[in-house]
C-alpha positions as CSV (number, residue, x, y, z in Angstrom):
1,M,-48.7,16.6,26.0
2,H,-47.0,19.6,25.0
3,P,-46.0,20.9,21.8
4,S,-42.7,20.1,20.1
5,P,-40.1,22.9,19.6
6,A,-41.1,22.3,15.9
7,L,-44.7,22.6,15.8
8,K,-44.1,25.5,17.6
9,R,-42.2,26.9,15.3
10,Y,-44.5,25.5,12.4
11,N,-47.4,27.7,13.9
12,Q,-45.3,30.6,13.8
13,R,-44.4,30.1,10.2
14,L,-48.6,29.9,10.0
15,I,-49.3,32.7,11.5
16,L,-46.7,34.7,9.7
17,V,-47.8,33.6,6.2
18,A,-51.5,34.3,7.1
19,L,-50.8,37.5,8.1
20,I,-49.0,38.2,5.0
21,Y,-51.5,36.5,2.6
22,G,-54.2,38.4,4.6
23,A,-52.6,41.9,4.2
24,I,-51.7,41.3,0.8
25,L,-55.7,40.1,0.3
26,I,-56.8,43.5,1.7
27,A,-54.5,45.6,-0.3
28,S,-54.9,44.2,-3.5
29,T,-58.7,43.2,-3.5
30,Y,-59.3,47.6,-2.4
31,G,-57.3,48.2,-5.4
32,F,-58.1,46.3,-7.9
33,K,-62.2,47.1,-7.2
34,H,-61.2,50.5,-6.9
35,H,-59.1,50.1,-10.0
36,L,-55.9,51.8,-8.5
37,M,-53.8,49.1,-10.3
38,S,-52.3,48.6,-13.2
39,N,-52.3,45.5,-15.2
40,A,-48.7,44.6,-13.7
41,M,-49.6,45.7,-10.5
42,T,-52.5,43.2,-10.5
43,V,-50.1,40.4,-11.6
44,V,-47.5,40.9,-9.1
45,A,-50.8,41.6,-6.2
46,A,-51.7,37.7,-7.9
47,L,-48.2,36.3,-7.6
48,C,-48.0,37.3,-4.1
49,L,-51.4,35.8,-3.0
50,A,-50.4,32.6,-4.5
51,L,-46.9,32.3,-2.8
52,S,-48.0,33.3,0.8
53,L,-50.3,30.2,-0.1
54,I,-47.9,28.2,-1.2
55,G,-46.0,29.6,2.2
56,N,-48.3,27.3,3.9
57,F,-47.3,24.2,1.6
58,V,-43.5,25.2,2.3
59,A,-44.3,25.2,6.4
60,V,-44.8,21.6,6.1
61,G,-42.0,20.2,3.8
62,V,-40.5,22.4,6.7
63,Y,-42.1,20.8,9.9
64,L,-41.8,17.4,8.6
65,A,-38.0,17.9,8.5
66,E,-37.6,19.5,11.6
67,E,-40.1,17.5,13.5
68,H,-38.2,14.8,15.4
69,D,-40.9,13.0,17.2
70,E,-41.8,10.0,15.0
71,Y,-45.5,9.9,16.3
72,L,-46.1,14.0,15.4
73,R,-44.6,13.7,12.0
74,L,-46.6,10.6,11.0
75,L,-49.8,12.7,12.6
76,M,-48.6,15.2,10.0
77,T,-47.6,12.8,7.0
78,Q,-51.4,11.8,7.6
79,R,-53.1,14.8,7.5
80,T,-51.4,16.2,4.6
81,L,-52.5,12.7,3.0
82,W,-56.0,13.5,4.0
83,A,-55.8,16.7,2.7
84,S,-54.1,15.8,-0.6
85,G,-57.1,12.9,-1.2
86,T,-59.8,15.1,-0.2
87,A,-58.5,18.2,-2.9
88,L,-57.8,16.3,-5.2
89,G,-61.2,13.5,-5.0
90,I,-63.3,16.6,-5.0
91,A,-61.6,18.4,-8.2
92,T,-61.9,15.2,-9.8
93,I,-65.7,15.1,-9.3
94,W,-65.7,18.7,-9.7
95,G,-64.1,18.4,-13.4
96,Y,-66.8,15.7,-14.7
97,L,-69.5,17.8,-13.5
98,E,-67.7,20.7,-15.3
99,S,-67.4,18.3,-18.3
100,F,-70.8,17.4,-18.1
101,G,-72.0,21.4,-17.9
102,I,-73.4,20.5,-14.5
103,V,-71.3,23.4,-12.5
104,G,-69.2,26.2,-13.8
105,A,-65.0,26.3,-13.2
106,P,-64.2,27.7,-9.9
107,A,-60.8,29.3,-9.8
108,A,-58.1,26.7,-9.8
109,F,-56.9,28.6,-6.4
110,Q,-59.6,27.3,-4.5
111,V,-58.0,23.5,-4.6
112,C,-55.7,24.7,-2.4
113,L,-58.5,25.9,0.5
114,L,-59.5,22.4,-0.7
115,W,-56.4,21.4,0.3
116,Y,-56.8,23.1,3.6
117,G,-60.0,22.1,4.4
118,G,-58.7,18.6,4.0
119,L,-55.6,19.1,6.0
120,A,-58.3,20.3,9.3
121,L,-60.1,17.2,8.6
122,G,-56.9,15.0,8.2
123,Y,-56.5,15.2,12.4
124,P,-59.9,13.4,13.6
125,A,-60.2,11.3,10.3
126,A,-56.5,9.7,11.0
127,T,-57.5,9.7,14.9
128,L,-60.4,8.1,14.2
129,A,-58.7,5.5,12.1
130,R,-56.4,5.0,14.8
131,M,-58.8,4.1,17.4
132,A,-60.6,1.6,14.7
133,R,-57.4,-0.2,14.6
134,R,-57.1,-0.5,18.0
C-alpha cells in the first residue's frame, strides 16, 4: 500500500520539525554549557525547544484533518490514544512514586517523550488489537 498524500505531508512536517528541534537543541545545549547565553536567551531557547516539540502534536492534528482515508485516520487516532494513555499512565505512576519519596522528579517535558514512545507503540498495539477481534 502506498502512503497517502496526507501521510507524505505529515512525514515531511515531522522531519522538518525534528531537524529544527535538533538544531535548536544542539545550539542551546552548547551555548548553555559554555555560558554563552544570557538568562533571556536561555528562556527563548527553552521556548523554541518546547514549540518545536509542540509542532509534532500540531502535525498529528493537521494530518488527521487532511487524511481522507478513514482507515488511516482511524489508525492514527488509535495511535494517539495509545500515546496519551502511555504518557498519562506512566506519569501517574511516577507521580505517586515521587510523592512517596521513591524516585526523584523528572523534567516535565519528558512526558512529551513518553507520548512519542506511546505513539510508536500504538501502531503495533492497534494492529494486534484488530487481529484479536477477527
